[in-house]
C-alpha positions as CSV (number, residue, x, y, z in Angstrom):
1,M,22.6,16.0,-11.9
2,N,20.2,13.3,-10.6
3,E,18.0,11.8,-13.2
4,E,14.3,11.8,-12.3
5,T,12.8,8.4,-11.7
6,K,9.4,7.0,-11.0
7,T,8.3,3.8,-9.4
8,F,6.1,1.6,-11.4
9,T,4.1,-1.5,-10.1
10,Y,2.8,-4.4,-12.2
11,Q,0.7,-7.2,-11.0
12,T,-0.6,-10.6,-11.9
13,R,-2.5,-13.5,-10.4
14,F,-1.0,-17.0,-10.2
15,S,-2.1,-20.3,-8.8
16,L,-0.1,-23.1,-7.1
17,S,-1.1,-26.7,-6.9
18,E,0.2,-26.7,-3.3
19,E,-0.3,-23.4,-1.4
20,N,0.7,-24.6,2.0
21,A,4.2,-23.2,1.8
22,L,3.1,-19.7,0.8
23,D,0.3,-19.7,3.4
24,A,2.8,-20.7,6.1
25,Y,5.2,-18.0,5.0
26,A,2.5,-15.4,5.0
27,A,1.2,-16.4,8.5
28,L,4.8,-16.2,9.9
29,F,5.5,-12.9,8.1
30,C,2.3,-11.2,9.3
31,Q,2.7,-12.5,12.9
32,L,6.3,-11.2,13.1
33,E,5.2,-7.9,11.5
34,R,2.7,-7.3,14.3
35,K,5.2,-8.3,16.9
36,L,7.8,-5.9,15.4
37,F,5.3,-3.1,15.3
38,A,4.6,-3.5,19.1
39,Q,8.4,-3.5,19.8
40,L,9.1,-0.5,17.6
41,M,6.3,1.4,19.4
42,A,8.1,0.4,22.7
43,K,11.3,1.9,21.2
44,V,13.4,-1.3,21.3
45,N,16.7,-1.0,19.6
46,I,16.4,-2.1,15.9
47,N,19.8,-3.8,15.8
48,E,19.0,-5.9,18.9
49,L,15.6,-6.8,17.3
50,K,17.3,-7.9,14.1
51,R,19.7,-10.3,15.9
52,N,16.9,-11.7,18.0
53,Y,14.5,-12.3,15.1
54,I,17.1,-14.1,13.0
55,A,18.1,-16.3,15.9
56,I,14.8,-17.0,17.5
57,Y,12.3,-17.0,14.6
58,G,14.5,-18.6,11.9
59,I,14.4,-15.9,9.2
60,T,17.2,-14.4,7.1
61,A,18.7,-11.0,7.5
62,R,17.0,-9.9,4.2
63,Q,13.6,-11.2,5.4
64,F,14.0,-9.1,8.6
65,N,14.8,-6.1,6.5
66,S,11.6,-6.7,4.5
67,L,9.6,-6.9,7.8
68,H,11.2,-3.6,9.0
69,Y,10.6,-1.9,5.6
70,S,7.0,-3.0,5.5
71,I,6.1,-1.9,9.0
72,K,7.9,1.4,8.6
73,G,5.7,2.2,5.6
74,K,2.5,1.3,7.5
75,I,3.7,3.5,10.5
76,S,4.4,6.4,8.2
77,S,1.0,6.1,6.5
78,A,-0.7,5.9,9.9
79,K,1.1,9.0,11.1
80,E,-0.1,10.9,8.0
81,C,-3.7,9.8,8.7
82,Q,-3.2,10.9,12.2
83,K,-2.2,14.4,11.1
84,R,-5.2,14.6,8.7
85,N,-7.5,13.5,11.5
86,I,-6.2,16.2,13.8
87,E,-6.8,18.9,11.2
88,K,-10.3,17.6,10.5
89,I,-11.2,17.6,14.2
90,K,-9.8,21.1,14.5
91,D,-11.9,22.3,11.6
92,K,-15.0,20.7,13.2
93,I,-14.3,22.3,16.5
94,S,-13.9,25.7,14.9
95,R,-17.2,25.4,13.1
96,L,-19.0,24.2,16.2
97,E,-17.6,27.1,18.2
98,K,-18.9,29.6,15.6
99,K,-22.3,28.1,15.9
100,L,-22.3,28.2,19.6
101,K,-21.5,31.9,19.6
102,T,-25.0,32.4,18.2
103,R,-26.5,30.6,21.2
104,K,-29.4,33.0,21.5
105,K,-30.7,31.6,18.2
106,L,-30.4,28.0,19.3
107,S,-33.0,26.0,21.3
108,S,-31.8,24.6,24.6
109,A,-31.9,21.0,23.2
110,I,-29.7,21.9,20.2
111,L,-27.4,23.9,22.4
112,F,-27.0,21.0,24.8
113,N,-26.3,18.5,21.9
114,K,-23.7,20.8,20.3
115,T,-22.0,21.5,23.6
116,C,-21.7,17.7,24.2
117,S,-20.3,17.3,20.7
118,L,-17.8,20.0,21.2
119,N,-16.6,18.4,24.5
120,R,-16.2,15.0,22.8
121,L,-14.2,16.6,19.9
122,N,-11.9,18.4,22.3
123,K,-11.3,15.2,24.2
124,K,-10.6,13.3,21.0
125,L,-8.3,16.1,19.8
126,K,-6.3,16.0,23.0
127,D,-5.9,12.2,22.8
128,L,-4.7,12.4,19.2
129,E,-2.2,15.2,19.9
130,E,-0.8,13.4,22.9
131,A,-0.4,10.2,20.8
132,S,1.2,12.2,18.0
133,K,3.7,13.8,20.4
134,S,4.6,10.4,21.8
135,G,5.2,8.9,18.3
136,K,2.6,6.2,18.8
137,V,0.1,5.3,16.2
138,P,-2.8,2.9,16.1
139,I,-2.7,0.2,13.4
140,C,-5.5,-2.4,13.2
141,F,-4.0,-5.4,11.3
142,G,-6.8,-7.0,9.3
143,S,-8.7,-3.6,9.0
144,N,-10.7,-1.9,11.6
145,K,-13.9,-2.3,9.5
146,V,-13.7,-6.1,9.6
147,F,-12.7,-6.1,13.3
148,R,-15.9,-4.2,14.2
149,E,-18.1,-6.6,12.2
150,Q,-17.9,-9.1,15.0
151,F,-20.2,-6.8,17.1
152,H,-22.9,-6.7,14.3
153,L,-22.9,-10.2,12.8
154,E,-25.8,-10.8,10.5
155,N,-25.2,-13.7,8.0
156,K,-22.4,-15.5,9.8
157,T,-21.4,-16.9,13.1
158,H,-18.6,-15.6,15.3
159,E,-16.5,-18.6,14.3
160,E,-17.0,-17.8,10.6
161,W,-16.1,-14.2,11.3
162,K,-13.0,-15.2,13.2
163,K,-11.8,-17.4,10.4
164,D,-12.2,-14.5,7.9
165,W,-10.5,-12.2,10.3
166,I,-7.4,-14.4,10.8
167,A,-7.2,-14.9,7.0
168,L,-7.1,-11.2,6.5
169,R,-4.4,-10.8,9.2
170,N,-2.2,-13.4,7.5
171,N,-2.6,-12.8,3.8
172,Q,0.6,-11.1,2.6
173,I,4.4,-11.3,2.2
174,F,6.7,-8.4,1.4
175,S,10.2,-8.7,0.0
176,V,12.3,-5.5,-0.4
177,G,15.0,-5.5,-3.1
178,S,18.4,-4.0,-3.6
179,K,20.4,-2.9,-6.7
180,D,23.4,-5.0,-5.7
181,E,21.5,-8.3,-5.5
182,T,20.8,-11.0,-8.1
183,A,18.0,-9.8,-10.3
184,G,17.4,-6.9,-7.9
185,N,16.3,-9.2,-5.0
186,Q,18.1,-12.2,-3.6
187,S,15.0,-13.4,-1.7
188,C,12.8,-13.3,-4.9
189,V,14.7,-14.0,-8.1
190,L,12.7,-13.5,-11.2
191,T,13.9,-15.1,-14.4
192,L,12.8,-15.1,-18.0
193,K,13.2,-18.1,-20.2
194,D,11.4,-19.0,-23.5
195,N,9.3,-15.9,-23.0
196,K,8.0,-17.2,-19.7
197,F,8.6,-15.7,-16.2
198,S,9.5,-17.9,-13.2
199,L,10.0,-16.7,-9.7
200,R,12.2,-18.4,-7.0
201,L,11.1,-17.4,-3.5
202,R,13.5,-18.0,-0.6
203,L,11.5,-19.5,2.3
204,P,12.4,-18.7,5.9
205,N,14.9,-21.1,7.6
206,C,12.3,-22.3,10.0
207,L,10.1,-23.6,7.2
208,E,13.0,-25.3,5.3
209,K,12.5,-28.8,6.8
210,Q,8.8,-28.8,5.9
211,F,8.8,-27.2,2.5
212,G,12.4,-26.9,1.3
213,K,14.6,-23.9,0.9
214,H,12.9,-22.4,-2.1
215,L,9.4,-22.2,-3.6
216,L,9.3,-22.0,-7.4
217,I,6.4,-20.2,-9.1
218,E,6.4,-20.9,-12.8
219,D,4.7,-19.5,-15.9
220,L,3.8,-16.1,-14.5
221,Q,1.7,-14.2,-17.1
222,F,1.7,-10.3,-17.0
223,H,-0.9,-8.7,-19.2
224,Y,0.7,-5.3,-18.7
225,G,4.3,-4.3,-18.3
226,K,5.9,-7.6,-19.5
227,E,8.5,-5.8,-21.7
228,K,9.3,-3.4,-18.8
229,I,9.8,-6.2,-16.3
230,A,12.0,-8.2,-18.7
231,E,14.1,-5.1,-19.3
232,A,14.4,-4.5,-15.5
233,I,15.8,-7.9,-14.7
234,T,18.1,-8.1,-17.7
235,A,19.4,-4.6,-18.1
236,E,23.1,-3.8,-17.4
237,T,22.0,-1.0,-15.0
238,K,20.8,-2.9,-11.9
239,R,17.5,-2.0,-10.3
240,A,16.0,-2.9,-7.0
241,M,13.0,-5.2,-7.5
242,T,10.4,-5.2,-4.6
243,Y,7.8,-7.9,-4.4
244,R,4.5,-8.1,-2.5
245,F,2.3,-11.2,-2.4
246,L,-1.3,-10.7,-1.5
247,K,-4.0,-13.4,-1.1
248,D,-7.7,-12.4,-1.6
249,Q,-10.8,-14.5,-2.0
250,K,-9.9,-15.6,-5.5
251,S,-6.2,-16.5,-5.4
252,W,-2.7,-15.1,-4.7
253,R,-1.5,-12.0,-6.5
254,I,2.0,-10.7,-6.9
255,F,3.0,-7.1,-7.2
256,I,6.4,-6.1,-8.7
257,S,7.7,-2.6,-8.1
258,F,10.8,-1.0,-9.5
259,E,12.1,2.4,-10.6
260,E,12.2,3.6,-14.2
261,L,13.7,6.8,-15.7
262,A,10.8,9.2,-16.1
263,T,10.1,10.1,-19.7
264,P,11.2,13.8,-20.2
265,I,8.4,16.2,-21.0
266,I,9.2,18.3,-24.1
267,S,7.1,21.3,-24.6
268,K,7.5,24.1,-27.3
269,K,5.2,27.1,-26.8
270,E,6.0,28.3,-30.3
271,L,4.0,25.3,-31.7
272,G,0.8,26.3,-29.9
273,M,-1.3,24.2,-27.5
274,I,-4.0,21.6,-27.5
275,G,-6.8,21.6,-24.9
276,V,-8.9,18.6,-24.1
277,D,-12.3,18.6,-22.4
278,I,-13.7,15.4,-21.0
279,N,-17.5,15.0,-21.5
280,A,-20.0,12.3,-20.7
281,N,-19.7,10.6,-24.2
282,H,-16.9,12.3,-26.0
283,L,-13.7,14.3,-25.8
284,A,-13.7,17.9,-27.2
285,V,-10.3,18.8,-28.6
286,T,-9.2,22.3,-29.7
287,Q,-5.8,23.4,-31.1
288,I,-4.6,27.0,-30.9
289,D,-1.5,28.7,-32.2
290,R,1.2,30.5,-30.1
291,Y,-0.9,33.7,-30.1
292,G,-4.0,31.9,-28.7
293,N,-5.9,31.9,-32.0
294,K,-8.1,28.9,-32.7
295,L,-6.8,26.6,-35.4
296,Q,-9.2,23.7,-35.3
297,S,-11.7,21.7,-33.1
298,K,-13.0,18.2,-33.2
299,N,-15.1,15.8,-31.1
300,I,-13.9,12.3,-30.4
301,S,-16.6,9.8,-29.4
302,L,-15.7,8.1,-26.2
303,N,-18.3,6.5,-23.9
304,L,-17.1,7.0,-20.3
305,Y,-20.4,5.7,-18.7
306,G,-19.5,3.7,-15.6
307,K,-15.8,4.3,-15.9
C-alpha cells in the first residue's frame, strides 16, 4: 500500500556580497530554457537535445534535466490554461448565440456589434483548438503583461522598460532533485552545522573558469519549516530536494520543495462534531454529540480585517 505524501515548500531570502555568479547562471539557465522550449515545440528528439546541450553549452546532465523538468511544468500549465480558455470562449459563444436568437428585440447597432463579437470569438476558438490539437502552446517568458507595457509607456523610457524586461526573463534557476543523490540533490547540497544552513550550488561548466566550480551560500535563515528541512536532509529515508532560485526587486529568494508523509486524518463519529463559522471579527464554534444535539457554543475573538 502506497503511503500518501504531500509536497511542502519553504522559502527564505538571502544576500550575497557578490551576485555575479548567480546572475550569470540565471541568465544562462533562462536563455537555454527558452531555446529548449522552442525545440520541444518543434518536436526535436529529447535525447539528441541533451547530448547537444551538454556539449555545446557547457552544462551538466543534471542541469539539463532541471531545464527539461522546468519547461515541461510550464508547458503543462500553459496547456491547462489553454483548455480553460477554450471552455470560457465556448461559454461566451453560447450566451451570445442565445441573445442573437432574440434579434427582433435588438436594435440594428447592437445586433451588428454582437454579430461582430461572435465572429471574433469563433475565429479565436478555431485558432485555440487548432493550436491545442497540434500540441503547441504560447508562453511569454517574462510575462505577457510586462511585454505589453512597452506599447503604453508612461513613467519610463523604452530603454528602462527593456532593462526591466530582460531582468524578468533572466531571474530564476531551477534544480530538480533525486532520492538517490547526496542530500537529495547533487547540484544543490544543503547542509546543517551549528544550527546554521549552508548551500553549495554547482555552477555550469561554462562558468567554472570565471566563478569556480561551486557557489557557497552560507547562513540561510528559515523562519518557517526549519525543523522539517533539517529532518529531510538528515533522515535515513532519502528524499528528493528540489530548489528554485528567484530574484525580485529586493533580493534573491530560495524555495525548497520536498515530499512529506501526510498526517493521517482520524475521525470518530461517535464523539460528535465541531462546526466553525468564520465571521468578520470572530469565530463561532459549536459542538454537537453523535445524535446532532447541541452541547456547547462559544465565540472566539479574531480580527480578520485585511487578511
